[in-house]
C-alpha positions in Angstrom: -13.4 -10.3 -6.8 -14.1 -6.7 -5.6 -14.0 -3.9 -8.2 -10.7 -2.6 -6.8 -9.1 -6.0 -7.4 -10.2 -6.1 -11.0 -7.9 -4.9 -13.8 -9.7 -1.8 -15.4 -9.0 -3.0 -18.9 -10.5 -6.4 -18.4 -14.1 -7.7 -18.7 -15.2 -10.8 -16.9 -18.2 -13.0 -17.8 -19.9 -15.9 -16.1 -18.2 -19.3 -16.6 -15.0 -17.7 -17.8 -11.8 -19.4 -16.6 -9.4 -16.9 -15.1 -6.5 -17.0 -12.7 -6.4 -14.8 -9.6 -4.5 -14.3 -6.4 -6.2 -15.2 -3.1 -6.1 -12.1 -0.9 -8.2 -13.3 2.1 -10.7 -15.8 3.3 -13.4 -14.4 5.5 -16.9 -15.2 6.8 -19.7 -14.2 4.4 -23.1 -12.7 5.4 -24.5 -16.2 6.2 -21.4 -17.4 7.9 -20.1 -19.4 4.9 -16.5 -18.8 3.8 -16.0 -16.1 1.3 -12.8 -16.1 -0.7 -11.5 -12.6 -1.8 -9.4 -12.8 -5.0 -7.4 -10.2 -7.0 -5.9 -9.7 -10.4 -4.4 -6.3 -9.5 -2.0 -7.1 -6.7 1.8 -7.2 -7.4 1.8 -10.7 -5.7 -0.4 -11.9 -8.6 2.4 -11.2 -11.0 4.8 -12.8 -8.5 2.8 -16.1 -8.5 2.4 -16.1 -12.2 6.2 -16.0 -12.5 6.6 -18.8 -10.0 4.2 -21.0 -12.1 5.8 -20.2 -15.4 9.5 -20.2 -14.5 10.9 -23.4 -12.9 14.0 -21.6 -11.6 11.9 -19.3 -9.5 9.7 -22.1 -8.2 12.8 -24.1 -7.3 14.4 -21.2 -5.5 17.3 -20.8 -7.9 16.0 -17.3 -8.8 14.6 -14.9 -6.2 12.0 -12.3 -6.9 13.3 -9.3 -4.9 10.5 -6.8 -5.7 7.5 -6.2 -7.9 5.8 -2.9 -8.7 2.7 -2.6 -10.8 0.3 -0.4 -12.6 -2.4 -3.0 -13.2 -3.3 -3.6 -16.9 -0.6 -1.3 -18.1 2.9 -2.2 -16.9 4.8 -4.1 -14.2 8.5 -4.1 -13.1 10.0 -7.1 -11.6 13.5 -7.3 -9.9 15.1 -10.8 -9.9 18.3 -12.1 -8.5 20.3 -15.4 -8.4 23.3 -16.2 -6.2 24.4 -18.8 -8.8 26.8 -17.0 -11.2 25.9 -19.5 -13.9 22.3 -18.4 -13.9 21.1 -15.4 -15.9 18.0 -14.4 -13.9 16.7 -12.0 -16.4 17.3 -14.3 -19.4 15.7 -17.2 -17.5 12.6 -15.2 -16.8 12.2 -13.9 -20.3 13.0 -17.3 -22.0 14.1 -18.1 -25.5 12.6 -15.6 -27.9 10.6 -14.2 -24.9 8.3 -17.2 -24.7 8.2 -17.5 -20.9 7.4 -13.8 -20.2 5.0 -13.7 -23.2 2.9 -16.4 -21.5 2.5 -14.1 -18.5 1.8 -11.1 -20.7 -0.9 -13.1 -22.4 -2.5 -14.0 -19.1 -2.5 -10.3 -18.2 -4.0 -9.4 -21.6 -1.0 -7.4 -22.9 0.3 -5.8 -19.7 3.9 -5.0 -20.3 6.5 -6.5 -17.9 10.0 -5.2 -17.4 12.3 -7.8 -15.9 15.5 -6.3 -14.4 18.3 -7.7 -12.4 18.4 -6.7 -8.7 21.8 -5.4 -7.5 23.0 -4.7 -3.9 24.6 -1.5 -5.3 21.6 0.8 -5.1 22.9 3.1 -7.8 23.2 0.2 -10.3 19.8 -1.1 -9.2 18.0 2.3 -9.7 19.6 2.7 -13.1 18.3 -0.7 -14.1 14.9 0.0 -12.6 14.5 3.0 -15.0 15.0 0.9 -18.1 14.5 1.2 -21.0 16.0 4.7 -20.4 19.8 5.0 -20.4 21.1 6.6 -17.3 24.2 8.8 -17.1 24.7 9.1 -13.4 23.0 8.3 -10.1 23.8 10.4 -7.0 22.3 8.8 -3.8 21.6 10.2 -0.3 21.6 7.0 1.8 19.9 8.5 5.0 17.1 10.1 3.0 16.8 7.1 0.6 16.8 9.7 -2.2 18.4 9.4 -5.6 19.2 12.2 -8.1 19.3 10.7 -11.5 20.9 12.4 -14.6 20.0 11.4 -18.1 20.8 12.7 -21.6 18.3 15.3 -22.8 16.8 12.8 -25.3 16.3 10.2 -22.6 14.3 12.4 -20.2 10.8 11.6 -21.4 11.6 7.9 -21.6 13.0 7.8 -18.1 9.9 9.6 -16.7 7.5 7.6 -18.8 4.0 8.5 -19.9 2.2 10.3 -17.0 5.3 9.6 -14.9 4.7 5.8 -15.0 8.3 4.6 -15.5 9.7 6.8 -12.7 6.8 5.9 -10.4 7.2 2.2 -10.9 11.0 2.4 -10.5 10.5 4.3 -7.2 8.1 1.6 -5.9 10.3 -1.2 -7.1 13.4 0.2 -5.3 11.6 1.8 -2.4 13.6 5.0 -3.0 12.6 8.5 -3.9 13.9 9.3 -7.4 14.3 12.7 -9.0 15.2 12.6 -12.7 16.8 15.5 -14.5 18.2 15.9 -18.0 21.8 16.9 -18.5 20.8 20.4 -19.4 18.6 20.8 -16.4 21.3 19.6 -14.1 23.9 22.0 -15.6 21.5 24.9 -15.2 20.8 23.9 -11.6 24.6 23.8 -10.9 25.0 27.2 -12.5 22.2 28.7 -10.4 23.7 27.2 -7.2 27.1 28.6 -8.1 25.6 32.1 -8.7 23.7 31.9 -5.4 26.8 31.0 -3.6 28.7 33.9 -5.2 25.9 36.3 -4.2 25.9 34.9 -0.6 29.7 35.3 -0.4 29.4 38.9 -1.7 26.8 39.7 0.9 28.9 38.3 3.7 31.9 40.4 2.6 29.7 43.5 2.6 28.5 42.8 6.2 32.1 42.3 7.4 33.1 45.6 5.9 
């Protein structure tokens, strides 16, 4: 397990039993097979979910996307075509027991399980949980989303060192810009003032 595939907060010792994701099998220096394993890849979380949650293993629930800051936090988007299945509830389990087993395996790494939605605005809002989102304005061609939150939700939406916003962007594969309600209003006012100035300049040129 190369250093880059090790979770920074974990220590490994000889004869310890750990789970890992097989990244590659290649020839070693003497020609013998060498198995490269990882505990940092998003697919490691994906496999842990498959082992722990029967509905995922059986294909009743699909993991749409995983984003990860190894050792700190992961976000997982899940979906089920069956309206009788609650994909998030099934993954979390009663009293959180299912997801807790995975958190324990990852030594306390937090895992946000959200429901995937074909409506990108709803999906992005969910990806930014636990923050509450007021509005999402999307630009489809640029895959860019402008997100508005209440002033007291801004730091929660962005997260410590930008972690929540960064993981949400990776999860959805969209660029996300988050602004508070006050910042957004100020931006609109500045745009309005700029437009008024431009109009005034155009009128002067015409005269």
